[in-house]
C-alpha positions in Angstrom: -15.8 65.3 58.3 -13.7 62.2 58.1 -14.4 59.6 55.3 -14.9 56.0 56.9 -12.8 53.6 55.0 -11.0 56.2 53.0 -9.6 58.9 55.3 -8.6 56.6 58.0 -6.3 54.5 55.9 -2.7 56.1 55.5 0.6 54.7 54.8 4.2 55.7 55.2 5.8 57.5 51.7 8.2 54.7 50.2 11.2 56.5 49.6 13.4 53.5 47.9 15.4 50.3 48.7 18.5 49.8 50.0 20.3 45.9 48.6 22.3 43.5 50.1 24.1 42.7 46.9 24.6 43.5 43.3 24.4 41.6 40.0 27.1 40.3 38.3 27.6 38.3 34.7 28.7 34.9 33.9 28.6 33.1 30.7 25.6 30.5 29.7 25.0 28.1 27.4 25.9 29.3 23.9 27.6 32.1 25.1 24.9 34.1 26.3 26.0 36.2 29.6 23.9 35.3 32.5 23.1 37.5 35.8 23.3 36.1 39.1 23.1 37.9 42.4 26.3 38.4 44.4 26.3 39.5 48.1 28.5 42.4 49.1 29.9 43.2 52.8 28.0 46.9 52.5 24.9 48.1 52.0 24.2 49.1 48.1 22.4 52.4 48.5 21.1 54.5 45.7 23.2 57.1 44.4 21.2 59.8 46.0 21.9 59.1 49.7 25.6 57.9 49.0 26.8 61.9 50.2 25.6 61.2 53.4 25.8 57.6 54.3 28.9 56.8 52.2 29.8 55.0 49.1 29.8 51.5 50.7 28.6 51.9 54.2 28.7 48.9 56.8 26.6 50.6 59.0 23.7 52.3 58.9 21.9 54.5 61.4 18.1 54.1 61.3 15.2 55.3 63.0 12.1 52.9 63.6 8.9 54.2 61.8 6.3 51.6 63.0 5.1 50.9 66.3 4.9 47.0 66.4 7.6 44.5 65.1 5.0 43.0 62.6 4.9 46.4 61.1 8.6 47.2 60.9 9.3 43.8 59.9 6.6 41.9 57.8 7.8 38.7 56.5 6.0 36.5 53.9 7.0 33.2 51.9 7.2 34.8 48.5 7.6 32.8 45.1 9.1 35.1 41.9 9.6 33.9 38.2 10.8 36.0 35.7 7.8 38.2 35.2 7.6 39.1 39.0 6.1 38.0 42.2 4.3 34.5 41.4 3.0 33.8 45.1 2.7 35.2 48.2 1.4 33.6 52.0 1.7 33.3 55.5 1.7 29.8 55.8 -1.8 29.3 56.0 -3.5 31.5 53.4 -1.7 32.7 50.0 -2.4 35.0 46.4 -0.9 33.4 43.5 -0.7 34.5 40.1 -3.4 32.7 37.8 -4.2 33.8 34.2 -2.8 37.1 35.1 -4.6 37.7 37.9 -3.7 37.2 42.0 -6.3 34.3 43.2 -6.5 33.5 47.2 -5.5 30.1 47.7 -4.9 27.8 50.9 -1.3 28.0 51.1 0.4 24.6 51.6 3.5 25.7 53.2 6.0 23.1 53.2 4.4 20.7 51.3 4.0 23.0 48.0 5.8 22.2 45.4 7.4 25.4 44.9 8.7 25.5 48.6 10.3 22.1 48.4 11.9 23.2 45.1 13.5 26.0 46.9 11.9 28.6 44.8 9.3 29.8 47.4 11.5 31.3 50.5 10.8 33.1 53.7 11.3 36.7 52.8 11.6 39.9 55.6 11.1 43.5 54.2 12.8 45.6 57.2 11.2 49.4 56.8 12.8 52.0 58.6 13.8 56.1 58.3 17.2 57.4 57.6 17.4 60.6 60.0 20.2 62.1 58.2 19.1 62.0 54.7 16.8 64.5 53.6 13.3 63.4 52.5 10.3 61.9 54.5 9.3 58.2 54.2 10.9 54.8 55.1 13.5 52.6 53.2 13.3 49.1 52.7 15.7 46.3 52.8 14.4 42.7 51.6 16.5 39.6 53.1 16.0 36.0 53.1 18.6 34.9 55.0 17.6 33.1 58.2 20.2 34.7 60.5 19.4 38.0 59.8 15.8 37.3 60.0 16.3 36.3 63.3 18.1 38.8 64.3 15.9 41.4 63.5 13.3 40.1 64.6 14.4 39.3 68.0 15.8 42.9 68.5 12.4 44.3 67.5 10.7 41.9 69.9 12.9 42.7 73.0 12.3 46.6 72.1 8.8 46.3 72.0 8.6 44.4 74.9 10.4 47.6 76.9 9.0 50.4 75.3 5.4 49.1 73.8 6.3 51.6 70.5 9.0 51.2 68.5 8.4 54.4 66.5 10.8 56.7 66.9 13.9 54.5 68.4 17.3 55.1 66.8 19.2 52.2 66.1 22.2 50.7 64.4 21.9 48.7 61.6 24.9 46.4 60.4 26.6 43.9 58.3 28.5 41.6 60.1 30.5 39.0 58.5 30.1 35.1 59.9 31.0 32.0 58.7 28.0 29.5 58.0 27.6 25.9 56.3 25.8 26.2 53.0 24.9 23.0 51.2 27.8 21.1 53.3 30.3 23.5 52.7 31.9 26.6 54.9 30.8 30.0 53.6 31.5 33.3 54.2 27.9 35.1 54.8 26.9 38.7 55.8 24.4 39.0 58.5 21.9 41.6 59.3 22.5 43.1 63.1 20.3 45.8 64.6 22.2 47.2 67.7 22.2 50.3 69.7 25.1 52.0 71.8 22.4 53.1 74.6 21.9 50.9 77.4 18.0 49.7 77.8 17.8 52.0 80.8 18.5 54.7 77.9 16.3 53.3 75.3 13.4 53.2 77.8 14.3 56.6 79.5 14.1 57.8 75.5 10.8 56.5 74.8 9.4 57.8 78.0 10.4 61.2 76.8 9.2 60.9 73.7 5.7 60.0 74.9 5.9 63.3 77.0 7.4 65.9 75.0 7.2 69.6 76.7 4.7 72.0 76.0 6.0 74.9 73.8 6.7 78.0 75.9 4.3 80.7 75.8 5.7 84.2 74.7 5.8 87.1 76.5 4.1 90.5 75.8 7.3 91.5 73.9 7.4 88.2 71.6 10.1 86.7 73.4 9.9 83.2 75.2 9.3 83.4 78.7 12.6 81.9 80.6 11.5 79.9 83.5 13.1 76.3 84.7 12.0 73.1 83.1 9.5 71.3 84.7 11.0 67.6 85.4 9.3 64.8 83.6 9.0 61.3 85.5 6.6 59.3 87.5 3.6 61.1 89.8 5.0 61.8 93.0 2.2 62.8 96.2 3.4 64.8 98.5 1.0 66.6 100.0 -0.3 70.1 98.7 3.2 71.3 97.5 3.6 68.1 95.1 4.0 68.7 91.5 2.7 66.3 89.1 5.8 64.9 87.2 3.8 63.1 84.4 2.1 59.5 84.3 3.4 56.4 84.7 3.1 53.8 81.7 2.7 50.2 82.5 3.1 47.1 81.1 0.0 45.6 79.4 -1.5 41.9 80.0 0.3 40.6 77.2 3.5 41.6 78.4 3.0 40.4 81.7 2.2 37.0 80.6 5.3 36.9 78.7 7.0 37.9 82.0 5.2 35.2 83.8 6.8 32.5 81.5 10.6 33.9 81.4 10.0 33.7 85.5 8.7 30.0 85.0 11.4 29.1 83.0 13.8 30.5 85.4 12.7 28.1 88.1 10.3 30.6 89.9 7.3 28.9 91.4 5.9 31.7 93.1 3.1 33.6 91.2 4.2 36.6 89.5 2.8 39.0 91.4 4.1 37.9 94.8 7.7 37.7 92.9 7.3 41.3 92.1 6.6 42.5 95.3 9.4 40.2 97.1 12.0 41.3 94.2 10.8 44.9 93.0 9.8 46.1 96.3 6.2 47.0 94.2 2.9 47.4 95.9 -0.3 45.1 95.1 -3.7 46.3 95.2 -6.3 44.9 97.3 -6.7 41.8 94.7 -2.7 40.8 94.9 -2.4 42.5 91.6 0.8 44.2 90.5 0.9 47.1 88.2 4.6 46.9 86.7 5.6 50.4 85.4 7.6 49.8 81.9 10.9 51.6 83.2 11.4 48.8 85.4 11.6 46.2 82.6 15.1 46.5 82.1 16.3 46.0 85.7 13.8 42.8 86.4 15.1 41.2 82.7 18.4 42.2 84.2 17.7 40.5 87.8 16.1 37.2 85.4 19.1 37.0 83.4 21.7 37.2 86.4 19.7 34.6 88.6 19.2 37.4 91.1 15.7 35.6 92.0 14.7 35.6 95.8 12.7 32.6 95.3 
């Protein structure tokens, strides 16, 4: 029997952290050496994984381990002191170190003295697996960069809207050199980009395959797997008594449909979403006029919107 509040709580093992820079030293006051962080154009990896990813990799093949963008890339306001984490919050509530213990407080966010002083900053932690590295668990990369956070967050949101589940998707994590204005001066920065060589159709097809893996083949009396042609996987097709069940179609949920409705409205579509889907995608509505949208059609729908191939 499961223990309520105990055995229903799990977490992925943490393998380690990958950094976006190194520590350097410079002469401080009184001739003392002072450490400061310096960004690199490569991922700084622990030595135990460099045989698998390289000494100074600029690209990592990663596999997403969590279902939602919020789980894969949690973001918090964080303020550090020499002793470690001093305060963390979400813009409304925070936990701050007071007399050696963390206490819950109301997060002042942009009115906070530490935020105004530049000591409290948004920090995103990208959590992923390295499928080509031995071991089970997730690796972490912390990023304080606005551009990097926006890139990771937006790509994860797009993939989630297409698939409904990020876990198991494979992507390439890159460090890309870009120019940025920092304190009024042009500076070279290194930005995280989450990309894929697959098309959106291939990503969605891969997700459907992960959700409908074939059953193991039964063994024959001789102990060998019986050889028979694989059954195709796909949507359920009705065609009389001789038709085969090719699997169930996965449909987008109400929240995703609401987001799609907003995208169409922004593109100038005045017709109701369900009517547009009937006209543009040849989908059928039920007796209440509601259309169920198969998830595998989302890339084609998004392509029509982006190319403004909208009938009205």
